[in-house]
C-alpha positions in Angstrom: 219.4 -15.3 86.7 220.9 -16.1 89.8 219.4 -17.0 93.8 221.5 -14.5 94.8 220.6 -10.7 94.7 223.4 -8.3 92.4 225.9 -7.1 95.0 227.6 -3.4 94.3 231.0 -2.9 95.2 231.9 -2.8 99.2 233.4 0.8 100.2 236.7 -0.1 101.9 237.1 -3.9 101.0 240.1 -5.6 101.7 243.1 -4.9 99.6 244.1 -8.5 98.3 240.1 -9.5 97.3 239.8 -9.8 93.7 236.9 -8.8 91.6 235.8 -9.0 88.3 234.6 -6.4 86.3 230.9 -6.1 87.5 232.4 -5.8 91.3 231.5 -9.5 92.6 233.9 -11.7 93.5 236.0 -13.3 90.8 234.6 -16.9 91.4 230.8 -15.4 90.9 231.7 -13.6 87.8 228.7 -13.0 85.4 230.2 -15.3 83.1 230.4 -18.3 85.8 226.7 -17.4 86.7 225.6 -17.7 82.6 227.4 -20.9 82.3 225.5 -22.5 85.3 221.9 -21.4 83.6 223.3 -22.7 80.3 224.2 -25.8 81.9 220.8 -25.8 84.0 218.7 -25.1 80.7 218.0 -28.1 78.1 218.8 -28.8 74.8 215.5 -27.8 73.5 214.7 -24.6 75.4 214.4 -21.4 73.8 216.1 -19.3 76.5 219.2 -21.2 75.7 219.9 -19.1 72.5 219.4 -15.9 74.5 221.6 -17.1 77.2 224.7 -17.7 74.8 224.0 -13.7 73.3 223.9 -12.4 77.0 227.2 -14.6 77.6 229.0 -12.8 74.2 227.8 -9.5 75.5 229.2 -10.0 78.7 232.4 -10.9 77.3 232.6 -8.0 75.1 232.1 -5.5 78.1 234.9 -7.2 79.7 237.2 -6.3 77.2 236.3 -3.1 76.7 236.8 -2.6 80.5 240.1 -4.3 80.8 241.3 -2.2 77.9 240.0 1.2 79.3 241.6 0.2 82.9 244.9 -0.7 81.1 244.4 3.1 79.6 243.9 4.6 82.7 247.0 3.0 84.2 248.9 3.7 81.6 248.0 7.4 81.8 248.6 7.2 85.4 252.2 6.0 85.1 252.9 8.9 82.5 251.5 11.5 84.9 253.6 10.0 88.1 256.6 10.4 85.6 256.1 14.0 84.3 255.2 15.3 87.7 257.8 12.9 89.6 261.0 15.2 90.5 264.5 14.3 88.9 266.7 12.2 90.5 270.0 13.8 91.2 273.6 12.0 90.1 276.6 11.8 92.4 279.8 10.3 93.0 280.0 6.7 95.1 283.0 7.6 97.5 282.6 4.4 100.0 280.3 2.9 102.5 281.7 4.2 105.6 278.9 2.1 107.8 276.8 -1.0 107.0 273.9 0.1 104.5 275.0 4.0 104.6 276.8 5.3 101.1 279.1 8.4 101.2 278.3 9.9 98.2 279.3 13.8 96.7 276.4 15.2 95.0 276.5 18.9 93.6 280.0 19.5 95.6 278.3 18.2 98.6 279.3 15.2 100.8 276.4 13.1 101.9 275.8 10.0 104.3 272.9 8.7 102.4 270.8 5.5 103.2 270.8 2.9 100.0 268.1 1.1 98.6 268.0 -2.4 99.7 267.0 -4.0 96.2 270.9 -2.2 95.3 273.4 -4.6 95.6 276.1 -3.0 98.1 279.4 -5.2 97.3 278.8 -4.4 93.7 279.5 -0.5 94.0 282.8 0.7 93.0 284.1 4.0 94.1 284.1 6.4 91.9 281.1 5.4 89.8 277.8 7.3 89.3 274.6 7.0 91.4 271.6 7.4 91.3 269.9 9.4 94.2 266.4 10.4 94.5 264.6 13.4 96.1 265.3 12.1 100.1 269.0 11.4 99.0 268.4 7.8 98.8 270.9 5.6 96.6 268.5 3.9 94.2 270.5 3.1 91.3 274.3 2.6 89.8 275.1 4.2 86.7 278.7 2.7 86.8 281.7 5.0 85.8 281.7 8.1 83.4 283.0 7.9 80.0 284.1 11.5 80.2 285.9 13.8 82.4 289.0 16.2 82.9 292.4 14.3 82.5 295.3 15.5 85.2 298.7 14.3 85.5 300.2 12.4 88.6 302.7 14.9 90.1 303.1 12.3 93.1 302.0 9.0 94.7 301.3 9.3 98.5 302.1 6.5 100.6 298.6 5.5 101.3 298.0 5.4 97.5 296.3 8.6 97.1 297.1 10.7 94.2 298.3 14.2 94.1 297.4 15.6 90.4 298.1 19.0 89.3 301.2 21.3 88.6 304.6 21.8 89.7 306.4 25.0 91.7 303.9 25.8 93.5 300.6 25.8 91.6 297.5 24.5 92.9 297.2 21.1 93.1 294.6 18.4 94.0 294.7 14.9 96.1 292.5 12.3 94.8 291.4 8.7 96.1 291.6 5.8 93.8 288.6 4.3 92.1 288.4 0.2 93.0 289.9 -0.5 89.5 292.6 1.5 90.0 293.5 0.2 93.6 295.7 -2.4 92.5 297.2 -0.5 89.5 300.8 0.4 89.2 300.7 4.7 88.9 303.8 6.7 88.9 304.9 10.3 88.2 304.2 11.8 85.1 301.4 9.2 84.4 297.8 10.6 82.9 294.5 9.8 84.9 291.4 10.4 84.0 289.2 12.2 87.0 285.3 12.2 87.9 283.5 15.5 87.2 283.1 15.7 91.1 287.1 16.0 91.0 287.2 13.6 93.7 288.2 10.1 92.4 290.8 9.2 89.7 288.9 6.6 87.8 291.0 5.5 84.9 294.7 5.0 84.0 295.2 6.7 80.5 297.6 5.3 78.0 299.4 8.1 76.2 300.2 7.8 72.7 303.8 7.5 72.1 304.0 8.0 76.3 307.6 8.7 77.3 308.2 4.6 76.7 309.2 6.0 72.9 312.1 7.2 74.5 313.0 3.1 75.1 315.1 0.9 72.8 315.7 -2.6 73.5 319.5 -3.3 74.0 320.7 -6.4 71.9 323.7 -8.7 73.5 326.6 -6.6 72.9 329.8 -8.0 74.7 332.7 -5.8 74.3 334.2 -8.2 71.7 331.6 -6.9 69.1 333.0 -3.1 69.5 335.8 -3.2 67.6 338.7 -0.6 67.1 337.8 1.4 70.4 340.2 -0.1 72.7 341.2 3.2 74.5 337.3 4.4 75.0 336.3 0.8 75.9 339.3 0.5 78.4 338.0 4.2 79.7 334.7 3.4 80.5 336.0 0.0 82.1 337.9 1.7 84.6 335.3 4.2 85.8 332.3 1.5 85.9 333.4 -1.8 85.9 336.1 -1.4 88.5 334.5 0.1 91.2 331.9 -2.4 91.1 334.5 -5.6 90.9 336.6 -3.9 94.2 334.1 -2.2 95.9 336.0 -2.6 99.3 339.2 -1.3 97.9 337.4 2.0 96.5 335.4 2.4 99.4 338.6 2.8 101.7 339.9 5.5 99.5 336.4 7.3 99.5 335.9 7.2 95.5 333.2 9.1 94.3 331.7 6.7 91.5 331.0 9.2 88.2 327.2 9.9 87.3 327.7 10.6 83.8 330.2 10.1 80.7 330.6 12.3 77.5 331.5 10.3 74.4 332.8 12.8 72.3 334.3 12.2 68.4 333.3 12.0 65.1 330.1 10.8 63.4 330.0 7.0 62.6 332.8 5.9 64.8 330.6 4.0 67.5 329.4 6.4 70.2 326.0 4.8 70.3 327.3 1.1 70.1 329.6 1.7 72.7 326.8 3.2 74.8 324.8 0.1 74.3 328.0 -2.0 75.1 328.1 -0.2 78.2 324.7 -1.0 79.2 324.7 -4.4 78.5 328.1 -4.9 80.1 327.3 -3.0 83.1 324.1 -4.7 83.6 325.5 -8.1 83.6 328.1 -7.0 85.8 325.5 -5.9 88.6 323.6 -8.8 88.1 326.6 -11.0 89.1 327.2 -9.0 91.7 323.8 -9.1 93.4 323.5 -12.7 92.5 319.7 -12.2 91.1 319.2 -11.0 87.1 318.5 -7.5 86.3 317.6 -6.1 83.0 319.2 -3.0 81.3 316.6 -0.1 80.3 318.0 1.9 77.8 316.4 5.6 76.7 318.0 6.4 73.3 317.0 10.4 73.4 318.0 12.3 70.3 318.6 16.0 71.1 316.8 17.9 68.7 313.6 15.5 69.6 313.5 17.7 73.1 313.4 21.1 71.6 310.1 22.4 71.7 308.5 25.9 70.7 306.0 26.2 73.3 307.3 27.7 76.5 308.1 25.0 79.2 307.4 22.2 77.1 311.2 21.2 76.5 311.8 21.5 80.4 308.6 19.1 81.3 310.3 16.5 78.8 313.5 16.4 80.4 311.9 16.1 83.8 310.0 13.0 82.7 313.0 11.7 81.0 314.9 12.0 84.6 311.6 10.5 86.5 311.0 7.7 84.3 314.8 6.3 85.0 314.1 6.8 88.8 310.5 5.0 88.4 312.8 2.2 86.2 315.2 1.8 88.5 312.4 1.3 91.5 311.0 -1.6 89.0 314.3 -3.5 89.5 316.0 -2.2 85.9 319.4 -0.4 85.8 318.7 2.6 83.7 320.9 4.5 81.3 320.0 7.7 79.6 321.8 8.1 76.6 321.6 11.6 75.1 322.9 11.9 71.1 323.6 14.9 69.3 323.8 16.4 73.0 325.2 19.8 71.6 322.0 20.5 70.4 319.8 20.7 73.9 322.9 21.3 76.1 324.8 23.8 74.2 326.5 26.8 75.7 323.7 29.9 76.8 324.2 32.2 74.4 322.5 34.4 72.0 320.9 32.6 68.9 318.4 30.5 67.7 317.3 28.7 70.7 318.8 31.3 73.3 315.8 31.4 74.8 315.4 27.6 75.3 318.3 26.7 76.3 318.9 29.6 79.0 316.4 26.9 80.9 317.0 23.8 79.9 320.4 23.5 80.7 319.8 24.7 84.5 317.1 21.9 84.6 319.4 19.5 83.5 321.9 20.3 85.9 319.4 20.5 88.8 318.4 16.6 87.7 321.3 15.5 87.6 322.2 17.1 90.9 319.3 14.5 92.4 321.2 11.5 91.3 323.2 9.7 93.5 325.7 7.7 91.7 326.2 4.9 88.8 324.0 2.4 90.9 320.8 5.1 90.8 321.1 6.2 87.0 323.7 6.2 84.3 323.8 9.4 82.0 325.7 9.3 78.8 326.3 11.9 76.5 326.8 11.8 72.9 328.3 14.7 70.7 330.7 15.4 67.8 331.3 19.1 69.0 331.8 18.7 72.6 333.1 21.9 72.7 329.7 23.3 72.2 328.1 22.0 75.3 327.6 24.3 78.2 330.6 23.8 80.9 328.0 23.6 83.3 327.0 20.7 82.3 330.7 19.0 81.6 331.7 19.9 85.3 332.9 17.3 87.9 330.3 16.2 89.6 328.0 15.5 86.9 329.7 14.4 83.5 332.7 13.1 85.4 334.6 11.4 82.3 335.4 12.9 79.2 335.8 10.1 76.8 337.2 10.7 73.2 335.8 8.2 70.6 338.7 8.2 67.5 338.3 7.0 64.2 339.8 3.6 63.9 343.4 3.4 62.7 344.6 0.5 60.6 344.3 -2.6 62.9 341.2 -1.2 64.6 339.8 -0.8 60.6 340.8 -4.7 60.2 339.2 -5.6 63.5 335.7 -3.8 62.2 336.2 -5.2 58.9 336.5 -8.5 60.7 333.4 -8.4 62.8 331.4 -7.6 59.8 332.7 -9.8 57.2 332.0 -13.0 59.7 333.2 -16.7 58.6 329.1 -17.5 58.6 329.5 -15.4 55.0 330.1 -16.8 51.8 333.2 -15.3 50.7 335.2 -16.1 47.5 338.9 -16.5 49.2 340.0 -16.7 52.6 339.0 -13.8 55.1 343.0 -12.7 55.7 343.9 -12.5 52.2 340.5 -10.2 51.9 341.2 -8.3 54.7 344.9 -7.5 53.6 343.8 -6.3 50.4 340.8 -3.5 51.8 343.0 -2.4 54.5 346.0 -1.9 52.1 343.8 -0.2 49.2 342.4 2.2 51.9 345.4 3.4 53.9 347.9 3.7 51.1 348.8 7.2 50.6 348.5 7.3 47.0 346.7 10.1 44.6 343.3 8.3 44.3 342.9 8.1 48.2 343.6 11.9 48.7 340.4 12.8 49.9 340.5 16.5 51.5 343.3 19.4 52.2 343.0 21.1 55.6 344.6 24.6 55.6 345.8 25.7 59.0 346.1 29.6 60.3 349.7 28.7 60.7 349.9 28.6 56.7 350.8 24.9 56.9 348.1 22.2 54.9 347.6 18.8 55.8 346.5 16.3 52.9 343.9 13.6 54.4 343.6 10.2 52.9 340.2 8.1 52.9 342.0 6.0 55.8 342.2 9.2 57.6 338.3 9.5 57.2 337.4 6.1 57.9 334.5 5.1 60.5 332.8 2.0 61.8 329.5 3.1 60.3 331.8 3.4 56.5 333.1 0.1 57.1 329.6 -1.3 57.6 327.8 0.4 54.8 331.0 -0.9 52.4 330.4 -4.7 53.2 326.8 -4.1 52.6 327.6 -2.6 49.1 329.7 -5.6 48.7 327.1 -7.6 49.7 324.8 -6.0 46.9 327.4 -6.6 44.3 327.6 -10.4 45.6 324.3 -11.4 45.4 323.2 -9.6 42.1 326.3 -11.3 40.5 324.8 -14.5 42.0 321.3 -13.6 40.7 322.7 -13.3 36.7 325.2 -16.2 36.8 322.5 -18.2 38.7 325.1 -19.9 40.7 326.3 -19.4 44.4 328.9 -16.4 44.4 330.7 -15.4 47.6 332.3 -11.7 48.3 335.0 -11.3 46.3 338.0 -8.5 46.5 336.7 -7.1 43.4 333.3 -6.4 45.3 334.5 -4.7 48.2 337.3 -2.6 46.3 334.7 -1.6 44.1 332.1 -1.0 47.4 334.9 1.2 48.7 335.3 3.6 45.4 331.3 4.0 45.6 331.1 4.5 49.3 333.7 7.4 49.3 331.8 9.0 46.3 328.3 8.5 47.3 328.3 8.4 50.9 325.7 10.8 52.4 328.2 11.5 55.8 330.4 13.5 53.6 329.2 17.1 53.1 328.4 17.7 49.1 329.7 21.3 49.5 333.3 22.9 50.6 331.4 24.4 53.7 334.1 24.5 56.3 331.9 24.4 59.1 329.7 21.3 57.7 333.7 19.4 57.2 334.8 20.3 60.8 331.7 18.2 62.4 333.7 15.3 60.9 337.2 16.2 61.8 339.5 16.2 64.8 341.0 20.1 64.3 340.3 22.8 66.7 337.9 24.8 64.7 339.6 27.8 65.6 342.9 26.6 63.8 341.2 25.9 60.7 341.0 28.5 57.8 339.4 26.3 54.9 338.4 22.7 53.9 338.6 22.0 50.7 337.8 18.4 49.2 340.1 16.8 46.4 337.8 15.9 43.6 339.3 12.4 41.7 337.9 10.8 39.2 334.6 9.5 40.0 334.2 5.6 39.4 332.2 4.6 36.2 328.8 3.9 36.9 327.9 0.3 37.1 324.8 -1.8 37.7 326.7 -3.0 40.7 323.9 -1.5 43.0 320.6 -2.7 42.6 318.2 -3.4 46.0 317.4 -6.6 45.1 316.6 -7.4 48.8 
């Protein structure tokens, strides 16, 4: 078949020498030799047919051998996989030297070599890495998607995080992952930790995080707060004067107050005054500092802090003050406004929440003692039962100013009505005439306006009229009712009807008979929350039931 003898595979031939399935050099394969013979055979030679058959058989043998070799190689790979040791998973902690990785595996630290096929710059601190039996880093698995969660107790100067509990309990120090290095992490934030407890890998956004305390402050200059000139002047004297004349107050060693108590009946504008204080004080500070400053108003309802779990209420108080201080560092002017303060800062006596108050009040006091002045955090408490607040909270040095928010008098009520009945509203008549009518109706001492009878321990009794129980919230509701009546009348008449005197008078009648602010019963304790009487001097409070107004179709929620 060929002039050259058949050659067996040589032992120890060079590894780069390619061979065919018969052991010969690839260029001298049987197929090529048969092709040479076919080319040398004439067209009519009978041996040509046998050579074609031989070529086909050689091809089939080659295919069979190739498939067998592939199966053997695949089996070898499987055997290697099932017999090879498992790779370990470690946590990448950094590159202390060139091509040397600092890793943590199984609670131990190693300086390991890195597979040169890995891209070293792409390795991030805190990611998981594959480590072979020789403790060489051979793979990058990225960040783990699970792990324990810890709360940041302190942020060290070099950026490391102290995670754990306060009050001397065990805590750990973590370094930040590469992705967390630029993150603004503060006390109270929650982070996810790698399983080795070495690196904080993710900053968690807690649902309803402390941000739910925050409330945007609308533009509220003092002229938008009506009927409370005495309360506003008291706040201005305590806040604005020391800032407008700092040198004078410094000469007298005047200590700026830390906090205020706004106390008075509900609905009289305590929350509104708190927001206006935040807005106006921030504007004054911006003018003094020469750059823009934004207020941070933390409106906290007292009952939201009470929690049945031991230590949870105290934790929330700590978080409130911690967040306020963090906002101050960020350039904000923080205001902590606690509504219904008597519910969480009540006197520590036997009662339903005595166990909570016995620790919550001291915690609040210690947090307030850590505040330097108004330039740090402004604390404003609001309550309609200031007599129930613990004296330790109200002592000088903590809540330095107690400001009474009274019910608006005749002139104050007129001013508030003028704010809500603005000139841009459609009015059926002149504004001054409407104000004269509704103020006269409210403050006239006539039988229809008799509302409450208060019996005192001295034996005397007082009759309170509607005007004696007026508040900014009631005035706002009266105006809203009048708007609804005017809108409904405009829809029925298909004309542009304005707010009329009849709408306002009817709204007054409906408001005093349907307003939810007034207790539905004659329980004295409930009524005392609305009155400016000393509870110890009151024996009984009895509502005077006058003839209820006839039900009309006036109030209809058309908007």
